[in-house]
C-alpha beads as a LAMMPS data file, in Angstrom:
LAMMPS data file: protein, C-alpha beads

444 atoms
443 bonds

1 atom types
1 bond types

-500.0 500.0 xlo xhi
-500.0 500.0 ylo yhi
-500.0 500.0 zlo zhi

Masses

1 110.0

Atoms # bond

1 1 1 -11.803 -24.461 -14.046
2 1 1 -12.269 -23.208 -10.467
3 1 1 -8.517 -23.124 -9.989
4 1 1 -8.140 -21.067 -13.158
5 1 1 -10.771 -18.538 -11.996
6 1 1 -9.014 -18.179 -8.632
7 1 1 -5.789 -17.236 -10.391
8 1 1 -4.949 -13.587 -9.706
9 1 1 -3.515 -13.131 -13.198
10 1 1 -6.802 -14.315 -14.734
11 1 1 -8.826 -11.995 -12.485
12 1 1 -6.766 -8.956 -13.430
13 1 1 -6.782 -9.914 -17.126
14 1 1 -10.578 -10.409 -17.250
15 1 1 -11.245 -7.209 -15.297
16 1 1 -9.139 -5.059 -17.606
17 1 1 -10.644 -6.814 -20.604
18 1 1 -14.169 -5.968 -19.383
19 1 1 -13.156 -2.351 -18.813
20 1 1 -11.808 -2.142 -22.364
21 1 1 -14.984 -3.727 -23.771
22 1 1 -17.261 -1.311 -21.913
23 1 1 -15.193 1.674 -22.967
24 1 1 -15.076 0.498 -26.595
25 1 1 -18.854 -0.176 -26.664
26 1 1 -19.715 3.259 -25.320
27 1 1 -17.167 4.940 -27.588
28 1 1 -18.581 3.223 -30.688
29 1 1 -22.150 4.166 -29.816
30 1 1 -21.076 7.684 -28.998
31 1 1 -19.316 8.122 -32.337
32 1 1 -22.314 6.626 -34.169
33 1 1 -24.639 8.985 -32.368
34 1 1 -22.538 12.022 -33.163
35 1 1 -22.120 11.056 -36.814
36 1 1 -25.764 10.106 -37.597
37 1 1 -27.777 12.340 -35.264
38 1 1 -30.474 9.686 -35.493
39 1 1 -33.111 9.663 -32.734
40 1 1 -36.553 8.377 -31.958
41 1 1 -39.120 10.935 -33.107
42 1 1 -40.649 12.923 -30.228
43 1 1 -44.418 13.147 -29.733
44 1 1 -44.776 16.561 -31.308
45 1 1 -43.033 15.374 -34.483
46 1 1 -45.186 12.223 -34.702
47 1 1 -48.347 14.309 -34.149
48 1 1 -47.317 16.789 -36.810
49 1 1 -46.494 13.967 -39.249
50 1 1 -49.829 12.262 -38.589
51 1 1 -51.797 15.488 -39.150
52 1 1 -49.877 16.111 -42.383
53 1 1 -50.769 12.589 -43.603
54 1 1 -54.499 13.152 -42.882
55 1 1 -54.497 16.438 -44.826
56 1 1 -52.766 14.744 -47.777
57 1 1 -55.314 11.919 -47.769
58 1 1 -58.209 14.428 -47.785
59 1 1 -56.729 16.685 -50.472
60 1 1 -53.675 15.107 -52.137
61 1 1 -53.591 17.524 -55.107
62 1 1 -53.351 20.594 -52.914
63 1 1 -51.020 19.211 -50.254
64 1 1 -48.609 17.597 -52.733
65 1 1 -48.533 20.539 -55.096
66 1 1 -45.122 22.197 -55.631
67 1 1 -46.934 25.482 -55.018
68 1 1 -48.044 24.600 -51.541
69 1 1 -49.014 27.644 -49.500
70 1 1 -46.055 29.071 -47.575
71 1 1 -47.778 28.815 -44.205
72 1 1 -48.522 25.088 -44.739
73 1 1 -45.033 24.449 -46.072
74 1 1 -43.534 26.220 -43.058
75 1 1 -45.757 24.252 -40.683
76 1 1 -45.457 20.762 -42.172
77 1 1 -42.361 20.864 -44.376
78 1 1 -41.580 19.254 -47.735
79 1 1 -43.328 15.849 -48.208
80 1 1 -41.743 12.747 -49.735
81 1 1 -44.188 9.994 -50.776
82 1 1 -42.646 6.509 -51.075
83 1 1 -44.426 3.567 -52.700
84 1 1 -44.111 -0.112 -51.809
85 1 1 -41.067 -0.479 -54.102
86 1 1 -39.204 2.204 -52.140
87 1 1 -39.467 4.840 -54.892
88 1 1 -40.268 8.482 -54.212
89 1 1 -43.284 9.208 -56.429
90 1 1 -43.694 12.950 -55.945
91 1 1 -40.103 14.246 -56.320
92 1 1 -37.060 13.686 -58.487
93 1 1 -34.325 15.675 -56.750
94 1 1 -33.633 13.934 -53.456
95 1 1 -30.716 14.824 -51.202
96 1 1 -28.174 12.209 -50.148
97 1 1 -29.224 12.563 -46.516
98 1 1 -32.873 11.908 -47.352
99 1 1 -31.986 8.882 -49.484
100 1 1 -30.013 7.388 -46.580
101 1 1 -32.897 8.156 -44.249
102 1 1 -35.419 6.460 -46.579
103 1 1 -33.281 3.341 -46.897
104 1 1 -32.611 2.947 -43.174
105 1 1 -36.094 3.708 -41.822
106 1 1 -39.253 2.095 -43.167
107 1 1 -40.918 0.914 -39.944
108 1 1 -44.121 2.861 -39.325
109 1 1 -44.135 1.605 -35.720
110 1 1 -40.837 3.371 -35.070
111 1 1 -40.827 6.852 -36.639
112 1 1 -37.417 8.496 -36.453
113 1 1 -35.980 11.971 -36.697
114 1 1 -32.594 12.758 -38.224
115 1 1 -30.552 15.892 -38.523
116 1 1 -29.089 16.595 -41.961
117 1 1 -27.132 19.826 -42.152
118 1 1 -29.821 22.521 -41.810
119 1 1 -32.762 20.172 -42.311
120 1 1 -34.828 17.950 -40.063
121 1 1 -35.954 14.645 -41.575
122 1 1 -38.974 12.909 -40.033
123 1 1 -40.691 9.624 -40.912
124 1 1 -42.191 7.277 -41.814
125 1 1 -45.978 7.645 -41.504
126 1 1 -48.520 5.370 -43.212
127 1 1 -50.533 7.100 -45.949
128 1 1 -53.344 5.996 -48.307
129 1 1 -53.969 7.740 -51.592
130 1 1 -56.444 6.354 -54.171
131 1 1 -56.556 3.088 -52.244
132 1 1 -52.768 2.764 -52.532
133 1 1 -50.583 2.573 -49.422
134 1 1 -47.572 4.829 -49.200
135 1 1 -45.065 6.037 -46.636
136 1 1 -44.751 9.713 -45.834
137 1 1 -41.435 11.401 -44.973
138 1 1 -40.957 15.092 -44.321
139 1 1 -37.995 17.426 -44.715
140 1 1 -38.120 20.677 -42.709
141 1 1 -35.750 23.568 -42.459
142 1 1 -34.736 24.438 -38.915
143 1 1 -32.708 26.980 -37.004
144 1 1 -29.723 26.082 -34.737
145 1 1 -31.857 26.250 -31.591
146 1 1 -34.249 23.634 -32.956
147 1 1 -31.364 21.419 -34.063
148 1 1 -29.830 21.593 -30.583
149 1 1 -33.206 20.846 -28.956
150 1 1 -33.728 17.797 -31.175
151 1 1 -30.292 16.442 -30.305
152 1 1 -31.348 16.505 -26.676
153 1 1 -34.106 13.989 -27.458
154 1 1 -31.433 11.325 -27.845
155 1 1 -28.978 10.124 -25.273
156 1 1 -26.566 12.913 -24.460
157 1 1 -22.941 12.301 -25.474
158 1 1 -21.935 13.604 -22.059
159 1 1 -24.240 11.044 -20.470
160 1 1 -22.646 8.215 -22.423
161 1 1 -19.190 9.506 -21.499
162 1 1 -20.136 9.650 -17.831
163 1 1 -21.521 6.116 -18.038
164 1 1 -18.259 4.879 -19.547
165 1 1 -16.185 6.668 -16.926
166 1 1 -18.478 5.517 -14.108
167 1 1 -18.397 1.877 -15.174
168 1 1 -14.629 1.985 -15.622
169 1 1 -14.179 3.543 -12.173
170 1 1 -16.495 1.000 -10.580
171 1 1 -14.701 -1.951 -12.163
172 1 1 -11.267 -0.539 -11.316
173 1 1 -12.373 0.178 -7.737
174 1 1 -13.705 -3.351 -7.231
175 1 1 -10.582 -4.877 -8.742
176 1 1 -8.275 -2.680 -6.661
177 1 1 -10.155 -3.368 -3.440
178 1 1 -10.195 -7.083 -4.187
179 1 1 -6.389 -7.039 -4.461
180 1 1 -5.382 -4.370 -1.933
181 1 1 -7.761 -5.124 0.963
182 1 1 -6.243 -8.483 1.959
183 1 1 -2.731 -7.137 1.307
184 1 1 -3.351 -4.332 3.823
185 1 1 -4.445 -6.899 6.402
186 1 1 -1.305 -8.909 5.750
187 1 1 0.819 -5.744 5.976
188 1 1 -0.693 -4.828 9.353
189 1 1 -0.035 -8.309 10.727
190 1 1 3.487 -8.374 9.254
191 1 1 4.274 -5.033 10.946
192 1 1 3.300 -6.499 14.308
193 1 1 5.473 -9.543 13.664
194 1 1 8.405 -7.301 12.724
195 1 1 8.025 -5.554 16.088
196 1 1 8.457 -8.845 17.903
197 1 1 4.867 -10.038 18.303
198 1 1 5.608 -13.463 16.879
199 1 1 2.361 -14.889 18.259
200 1 1 0.345 -12.531 16.037
201 1 1 -2.146 -14.587 13.984
202 1 1 -2.259 -13.621 10.338
203 1 1 -5.719 -12.825 8.931
204 1 1 -7.566 -15.749 7.410
205 1 1 -7.927 -15.042 3.713
206 1 1 -10.118 -17.748 2.261
207 1 1 -9.100 -17.317 -1.351
208 1 1 -7.582 -19.715 -3.775
209 1 1 -5.478 -17.169 -5.649
210 1 1 -1.891 -16.066 -5.044
211 1 1 -2.880 -13.718 -2.195
212 1 1 -4.521 -16.560 -0.290
213 1 1 -1.452 -18.714 -0.889
214 1 1 0.758 -15.831 0.302
215 1 1 -1.246 -15.604 3.532
216 1 1 -0.832 -19.337 4.163
217 1 1 2.890 -19.165 3.412
218 1 1 3.404 -16.178 5.741
219 1 1 1.510 -17.942 8.524
220 1 1 3.699 -21.018 8.164
221 1 1 6.799 -18.804 8.091
222 1 1 5.763 -16.981 11.297
223 1 1 4.971 -20.274 13.033
224 1 1 8.321 -21.734 11.989
225 1 1 10.180 -18.565 13.005
226 1 1 8.426 -18.454 16.364
227 1 1 9.246 -22.078 17.029
228 1 1 12.890 -21.655 15.929
229 1 1 13.399 -18.640 18.188
230 1 1 11.738 -20.373 21.115
231 1 1 13.944 -23.425 20.591
232 1 1 17.051 -21.239 20.326
233 1 1 16.237 -19.343 23.511
234 1 1 15.415 -22.549 25.358
235 1 1 18.648 -24.162 24.163
236 1 1 20.670 -21.113 25.191
237 1 1 19.065 -21.101 28.617
238 1 1 19.526 -24.855 29.079
239 1 1 23.187 -24.751 28.041
240 1 1 23.875 -21.824 30.357
241 1 1 22.247 -23.614 33.269
242 1 1 24.122 -26.812 32.510
243 1 1 27.434 -24.952 32.353
244 1 1 26.921 -23.356 35.742
245 1 1 27.028 -26.676 37.585
246 1 1 30.563 -27.764 36.523
247 1 1 31.702 -24.149 36.812
248 1 1 30.497 -24.007 40.407
249 1 1 32.327 -27.260 41.192
250 1 1 35.467 -25.880 39.516
251 1 1 35.344 -22.735 41.682
252 1 1 34.883 -24.846 44.809
253 1 1 37.877 -26.994 43.862
254 1 1 39.969 -23.850 43.265
255 1 1 39.002 -22.455 46.652
256 1 1 39.988 -25.717 48.396
257 1 1 43.243 -25.859 46.472
258 1 1 44.137 -22.288 47.487
259 1 1 43.575 -23.187 51.143
260 1 1 45.687 -26.354 51.029
261 1 1 48.385 -25.425 48.544
262 1 1 50.454 -22.421 47.685
263 1 1 48.855 -20.161 45.075
264 1 1 50.768 -20.369 41.823
265 1 1 50.440 -18.194 38.664
266 1 1 48.752 -21.111 36.942
267 1 1 46.068 -21.302 39.626
268 1 1 45.502 -17.553 39.395
269 1 1 45.131 -17.891 35.631
270 1 1 42.566 -20.673 36.074
271 1 1 40.650 -18.519 38.551
272 1 1 40.563 -15.560 36.156
273 1 1 39.354 -17.737 33.306
274 1 1 36.729 -19.275 35.579
275 1 1 35.517 -15.797 36.523
276 1 1 35.362 -14.798 32.866
277 1 1 33.397 -17.905 32.021
278 1 1 30.957 -17.109 34.825
279 1 1 30.495 -13.599 33.418
280 1 1 29.762 -15.025 29.975
281 1 1 27.185 -17.433 31.357
282 1 1 25.542 -14.674 33.406
283 1 1 25.349 -12.458 30.310
284 1 1 23.848 -15.265 28.234
285 1 1 21.297 -16.093 30.935
286 1 1 20.376 -12.433 31.331
287 1 1 19.901 -12.028 27.561
288 1 1 17.871 -15.240 27.364
289 1 1 15.577 -14.170 30.216
290 1 1 15.036 -10.714 28.721
291 1 1 14.136 -12.136 25.293
292 1 1 11.773 -14.760 26.688
293 1 1 9.980 -12.333 29.026
294 1 1 10.091 -9.315 26.709
295 1 1 6.802 -7.408 26.554
296 1 1 6.323 -4.098 24.812
297 1 1 5.270 -1.128 26.916
298 1 1 4.622 2.554 26.343
299 1 1 6.667 4.851 28.560
300 1 1 8.499 8.136 28.535
301 1 1 12.212 8.332 27.817
302 1 1 12.772 9.605 31.353
303 1 1 11.095 6.542 32.882
304 1 1 13.202 4.301 30.677
305 1 1 16.706 5.655 31.328
306 1 1 16.451 7.738 34.504
307 1 1 17.947 4.977 36.683
308 1 1 20.608 4.242 34.053
309 1 1 21.702 7.895 33.960
310 1 1 21.894 7.980 37.761
311 1 1 23.999 4.794 37.873
312 1 1 26.339 6.012 35.135
313 1 1 26.833 9.346 36.880
314 1 1 27.781 7.512 40.084
315 1 1 30.197 5.140 38.317
316 1 1 31.782 8.036 36.406
317 1 1 32.372 9.859 39.674
318 1 1 34.184 6.802 41.079
319 1 1 36.413 6.761 38.003
320 1 1 37.098 10.506 38.184
321 1 1 35.166 10.992 34.949
322 1 1 32.076 12.932 33.969
323 1 1 28.797 11.537 32.552
324 1 1 26.100 13.874 31.196
325 1 1 22.749 13.249 29.542
326 1 1 20.551 15.486 27.391
327 1 1 17.298 14.053 26.051
328 1 1 13.571 14.914 25.670
329 1 1 12.305 13.493 28.951
330 1 1 8.593 13.383 28.094
331 1 1 9.043 11.705 24.716
332 1 1 6.856 8.571 24.589
333 1 1 8.305 5.374 23.172
334 1 1 6.887 1.895 22.720
335 1 1 9.642 -0.601 23.456
336 1 1 10.836 -3.650 25.347
337 1 1 12.031 -1.770 28.439
338 1 1 14.486 -4.340 29.782
339 1 1 16.051 -5.013 26.390
340 1 1 16.412 -1.349 25.426
341 1 1 17.707 -0.332 28.869
342 1 1 20.215 -3.191 28.778
343 1 1 21.423 -2.175 25.314
344 1 1 21.893 1.442 26.350
345 1 1 23.571 0.399 29.602
346 1 1 26.099 -1.789 27.788
347 1 1 26.986 1.033 25.391
348 1 1 27.323 3.592 28.217
349 1 1 29.456 1.294 30.389
350 1 1 31.681 0.542 27.420
351 1 1 32.094 4.290 26.812
352 1 1 32.921 4.915 30.499
353 1 1 35.568 2.196 30.399
354 1 1 37.514 3.754 27.508
355 1 1 36.771 7.478 27.954
356 1 1 39.541 9.785 29.096
357 1 1 37.366 12.267 30.945
358 1 1 33.837 12.652 29.525
359 1 1 30.908 10.603 28.249
360 1 1 27.765 12.251 26.869
361 1 1 24.359 10.691 26.153
362 1 1 22.062 12.672 23.835
363 1 1 18.791 11.968 22.073
364 1 1 16.945 13.575 19.150
365 1 1 13.886 12.853 17.009
366 1 1 13.688 13.368 13.262
367 1 1 11.324 11.876 10.690
368 1 1 9.684 9.656 13.334
369 1 1 13.080 8.174 14.201
370 1 1 14.604 8.336 17.686
371 1 1 18.387 8.563 17.666
372 1 1 20.350 7.952 20.884
373 1 1 24.038 8.882 20.709
374 1 1 26.664 7.884 23.280
375 1 1 29.934 9.747 22.754
376 1 1 33.201 9.429 24.692
377 1 1 36.515 11.226 24.414
378 1 1 38.640 8.071 24.390
379 1 1 41.094 6.825 21.778
380 1 1 38.429 5.617 19.350
381 1 1 38.873 2.585 17.080
382 1 1 40.529 1.768 13.766
383 1 1 38.038 2.217 10.925
384 1 1 38.249 -1.451 9.942
385 1 1 36.994 -2.514 13.397
386 1 1 33.962 -0.219 13.652
387 1 1 31.539 -2.809 12.255
388 1 1 33.129 -5.794 14.021
389 1 1 32.654 -4.635 17.626
390 1 1 28.989 -5.718 17.551
391 1 1 29.875 -9.345 16.827
392 1 1 29.587 -11.754 19.791
393 1 1 32.872 -12.366 21.682
394 1 1 34.728 -9.827 19.531
395 1 1 37.212 -7.625 21.358
396 1 1 39.015 -4.797 19.641
397 1 1 42.786 -4.568 19.442
398 1 1 42.731 -2.019 22.271
399 1 1 40.909 -4.520 24.503
400 1 1 42.921 -7.687 24.004
401 1 1 44.158 -7.617 27.553
402 1 1 42.153 -10.189 29.460
403 1 1 42.106 -8.047 32.578
404 1 1 40.297 -5.125 30.975
405 1 1 38.810 -6.301 27.746
406 1 1 35.591 -7.919 28.985
407 1 1 34.020 -10.952 27.362
408 1 1 32.935 -9.308 24.105
409 1 1 29.173 -9.744 24.621
410 1 1 28.025 -6.295 25.770
411 1 1 27.803 -4.601 22.385
412 1 1 26.563 -7.823 20.751
413 1 1 23.672 -7.906 23.243
414 1 1 23.012 -4.220 22.527
415 1 1 22.938 -4.862 18.764
416 1 1 20.523 -7.801 19.228
417 1 1 18.198 -5.721 21.430
418 1 1 18.117 -2.776 19.018
419 1 1 17.483 -5.087 16.064
420 1 1 14.565 -6.627 17.968
421 1 1 13.066 -3.116 18.121
422 1 1 13.333 -2.792 14.353
423 1 1 16.212 -0.321 14.665
424 1 1 19.928 -0.223 13.956
425 1 1 23.178 0.522 15.786
426 1 1 26.484 1.785 14.413
427 1 1 29.792 3.201 15.600
428 1 1 31.960 5.938 14.162
429 1 1 35.013 7.919 15.188
430 1 1 34.247 11.506 16.098
431 1 1 35.960 14.176 14.041
432 1 1 37.724 15.537 17.095
433 1 1 38.340 12.617 19.410
434 1 1 36.605 9.558 20.750
435 1 1 34.026 6.976 19.696
436 1 1 30.389 7.755 18.894
437 1 1 27.788 4.963 19.043
438 1 1 24.360 5.732 17.494
439 1 1 21.228 3.758 18.332
440 1 1 18.312 4.435 15.955
441 1 1 14.772 3.330 16.833
442 1 1 11.578 3.847 14.818
443 1 1 8.800 5.541 16.791
444 1 1 5.463 3.784 16.384

Bonds

1 1 1 2
2 1 2 3
3 1 3 4
4 1 4 5
5 1 5 6
6 1 6 7
7 1 7 8
8 1 8 9
9 1 9 10
10 1 10 11
11 1 11 12
12 1 12 13
13 1 13 14
14 1 14 15
15 1 15 16
16 1 16 17
17 1 17 18
18 1 18 19
19 1 19 20
20 1 20 21
21 1 21 22
22 1 22 23
23 1 23 24
24 1 24 25
25 1 25 26
26 1 26 27
27 1 27 28
28 1 28 29
29 1 29 30
30 1 30 31
31 1 31 32
32 1 32 33
33 1 33 34
34 1 34 35
35 1 35 36
36 1 36 37
37 1 37 38
38 1 38 39
39 1 39 40
40 1 40 41
41 1 41 42
42 1 42 43
43 1 43 44
44 1 44 45
45 1 45 46
46 1 46 47
47 1 47 48
48 1 48 49
49 1 49 50
50 1 50 51
51 1 51 52
52 1 52 53
53 1 53 54
54 1 54 55
55 1 55 56
56 1 56 57
57 1 57 58
58 1 58 59
59 1 59 60
60 1 60 61
61 1 61 62
62 1 62 63
63 1 63 64
64 1 64 65
65 1 65 66
66 1 66 67
67 1 67 68
68 1 68 69
69 1 69 70
70 1 70 71
71 1 71 72
72 1 72 73
73 1 73 74
74 1 74 75
75 1 75 76
76 1 76 77
77 1 77 78
78 1 78 79
79 1 79 80
80 1 80 81
81 1 81 82
82 1 82 83
83 1 83 84
84 1 84 85
85 1 85 86
86 1 86 87
87 1 87 88
88 1 88 89
89 1 89 90
90 1 90 91
91 1 91 92
92 1 92 93
93 1 93 94
94 1 94 95
95 1 95 96
96 1 96 97
97 1 97 98
98 1 98 99
99 1 99 100
100 1 100 101
101 1 101 102
102 1 102 103
103 1 103 104
104 1 104 105
105 1 105 106
106 1 106 107
107 1 107 108
108 1 108 109
109 1 109 110
110 1 110 111
111 1 111 112
112 1 112 113
113 1 113 114
114 1 114 115
115 1 115 116
116 1 116 117
117 1 117 118
118 1 118 119
119 1 119 120
120 1 120 121
121 1 121 122
122 1 122 123
123 1 123 124
124 1 124 125
125 1 125 126
126 1 126 127
127 1 127 128
128 1 128 129
129 1 129 130
130 1 130 131
131 1 131 132
132 1 132 133
133 1 133 134
134 1 134 135
135 1 135 136
136 1 136 137
137 1 137 138
138 1 138 139
139 1 139 140
140 1 140 141
141 1 141 142
142 1 142 143
143 1 143 144
144 1 144 145
145 1 145 146
146 1 146 147
147 1 147 148
148 1 148 149
149 1 149 150
150 1 150 151
151 1 151 152
152 1 152 153
153 1 153 154
154 1 154 155
155 1 155 156
156 1 156 157
157 1 157 158
158 1 158 159
159 1 159 160
160 1 160 161
161 1 161 162
162 1 162 163
163 1 163 164
164 1 164 165
165 1 165 166
166 1 166 167
167 1 167 168
168 1 168 169
169 1 169 170
170 1 170 171
171 1 171 172
172 1 172 173
173 1 173 174
174 1 174 175
175 1 175 176
176 1 176 177
177 1 177 178
178 1 178 179
179 1 179 180
180 1 180 181
181 1 181 182
182 1 182 183
183 1 183 184
184 1 184 185
185 1 185 186
186 1 186 187
187 1 187 188
188 1 188 189
189 1 189 190
190 1 190 191
191 1 191 192
192 1 192 193
193 1 193 194
194 1 194 195
195 1 195 196
196 1 196 197
197 1 197 198
198 1 198 199
199 1 199 200
200 1 200 201
201 1 201 202
202 1 202 203
203 1 203 204
204 1 204 205
205 1 205 206
206 1 206 207
207 1 207 208
208 1 208 209
209 1 209 210
210 1 210 211
211 1 211 212
212 1 212 213
213 1 213 214
214 1 214 215
215 1 215 216
216 1 216 217
217 1 217 218
218 1 218 219
219 1 219 220
220 1 220 221
221 1 221 222
222 1 222 223
223 1 223 224
224 1 224 225
225 1 225 226
226 1 226 227
227 1 227 228
228 1 228 229
229 1 229 230
230 1 230 231
231 1 231 232
232 1 232 233
233 1 233 234
234 1 234 235
235 1 235 236
236 1 236 237
237 1 237 238
238 1 238 239
239 1 239 240
240 1 240 241
241 1 241 242
242 1 242 243
243 1 243 244
244 1 244 245
245 1 245 246
246 1 246 247
247 1 247 248
248 1 248 249
249 1 249 250
250 1 250 251
251 1 251 252
252 1 252 253
253 1 253 254
254 1 254 255
255 1 255 256
256 1 256 257
257 1 257 258
258 1 258 259
259 1 259 260
260 1 260 261
261 1 261 262
262 1 262 263
263 1 263 264
264 1 264 265
265 1 265 266
266 1 266 267
267 1 267 268
268 1 268 269
269 1 269 270
270 1 270 271
271 1 271 272
272 1 272 273
273 1 273 274
274 1 274 275
275 1 275 276
276 1 276 277
277 1 277 278
278 1 278 279
279 1 279 280
280 1 280 281
281 1 281 282
282 1 282 283
283 1 283 284
284 1 284 285
285 1 285 286
286 1 286 287
287 1 287 288
288 1 288 289
289 1 289 290
290 1 290 291
291 1 291 292
292 1 292 293
293 1 293 294
294 1 294 295
295 1 295 296
296 1 296 297
297 1 297 298
298 1 298 299
299 1 299 300
300 1 300 301
301 1 301 302
302 1 302 303
303 1 303 304
304 1 304 305
305 1 305 306
306 1 306 307
307 1 307 308
308 1 308 309
309 1 309 310
310 1 310 311
311 1 311 312
312 1 312 313
313 1 313 314
314 1 314 315
315 1 315 316
316 1 316 317
317 1 317 318
318 1 318 319
319 1 319 320
320 1 320 321
321 1 321 322
322 1 322 323
323 1 323 324
324 1 324 325
325 1 325 326
326 1 326 327
327 1 327 328
328 1 328 329
329 1 329 330
330 1 330 331
331 1 331 332
332 1 332 333
333 1 333 334
334 1 334 335
335 1 335 336
336 1 336 337
337 1 337 338
338 1 338 339
339 1 339 340
340 1 340 341
341 1 341 342
342 1 342 343
343 1 343 344
344 1 344 345
345 1 345 346
346 1 346 347
347 1 347 348
348 1 348 349
349 1 349 350
350 1 350 351
351 1 351 352
352 1 352 353
353 1 353 354
354 1 354 355
355 1 355 356
356 1 356 357
357 1 357 358
358 1 358 359
359 1 359 360
360 1 360 361
361 1 361 362
362 1 362 363
363 1 363 364
364 1 364 365
365 1 365 366
366 1 366 367
367 1 367 368
368 1 368 369
369 1 369 370
370 1 370 371
371 1 371 372
372 1 372 373
373 1 373 374
374 1 374 375
375 1 375 376
376 1 376 377
377 1 377 378
378 1 378 379
379 1 379 380
380 1 380 381
381 1 381 382
382 1 382 383
383 1 383 384
384 1 384 385
385 1 385 386
386 1 386 387
387 1 387 388
388 1 388 389
389 1 389 390
390 1 390 391
391 1 391 392
392 1 392 393
393 1 393 394
394 1 394 395
395 1 395 396
396 1 396 397
397 1 397 398
398 1 398 399
399 1 399 400
400 1 400 401
401 1 401 402
402 1 402 403
403 1 403 404
404 1 404 405
405 1 405 406
406 1 406 407
407 1 407 408
408 1 408 409
409 1 409 410
410 1 410 411
411 1 411 412
412 1 412 413
413 1 413 414
414 1 414 415
415 1 415 416
416 1 416 417
417 1 417 418
418 1 418 419
419 1 419 420
420 1 420 421
421 1 421 422
422 1 422 423
423 1 423 424
424 1 424 425
425 1 425 426
426 1 426 427
427 1 427 428
428 1 428 429
429 1 429 430
430 1 430 431
431 1 431 432
432 1 432 433
433 1 433 434
434 1 434 435
435 1 435 436
436 1 436 437
437 1 437 438
438 1 438 439
439 1 439 440
440 1 440 441
441 1 441 442
442 1 442 443
443 1 443 444
């Protein structure tokens, strides 16, 4: 039974069912009220009815006469005397409204007042005539103001409507808060995890329904993800370290061989491949260290890339090329500085390598999204290779030459770093000439 109550479907079903019941109950009572106009008699009506009964008991012939004085008839109304069998003994012509009133109300402890077209019906009141007990009912003509005033003695239809709306709002608010509140906590924690804070503890939601189960499942997922990434980074670091030892011995053997023997093309090829392998291992170690030690910081864009721009300008000058940068220097960003700087550096160096004369770095902000664009005026790439250049160890057709093509990890490292920031990276050929790489980062 407890498990059934903790089911979110059951909670929502019961809550909406209760809202419907409350609304239906109030609506039924409201319609009954409006159709019957049946209220508890106010004090003035009970007092008037009681005084009329005393006058009838003292002088029944005069007070029950059809020719009752106009001033008394105006003050007290038209009397209806009902015996113990429920028969009206003093009148024959009885309206339908009065008959319904007589049938429904015979409790002298609870005198009522009912509105019937232009008449006000009041009763009952105990009455004794010639030692016989009767019930007295009165029918009085009334103007619209009196009718409206009498309606106000009951519960106002507007009040009942407000009660229905208020109860519905309260139940809907409690139900919504019960569902949304823990989901907002989970959303806040999930946002932190998506930004790289894998050690973020998810809020403890001690509930047995689906939301509580979701919280437990997300916590297990984050723990498993954190452990898998840690294991992957540790394995990458361990493998890189282990590869450096035989690589170092290989380089030493090559150096000794070059001293003792004549250098042949084969030896030169081995040396180049050894150098390339060392570059790969250095890149892997650098990426591993940056990911393990990555900590988010808040800094301006100038603080982040000022050194990079200076280095790129110097390297461009050595290559007889031009590097320019245009960006909002005081823009604040929350990022992993080493990872983001490394990503941007890899893209800029790649652009400098293939540019003919110019490389331009620009930045803009739109819809809380920072876009960094690195554009060169080089040959560009075939359209079918634009998405492949971010794969590890991929080298485009223009870079197949081992002497100039690199190891194919620079743009892959850049893509990994940007993804870790919750952003994206893409490449496209410029309409005029050259390649344009766009790095998009959400601003927190």
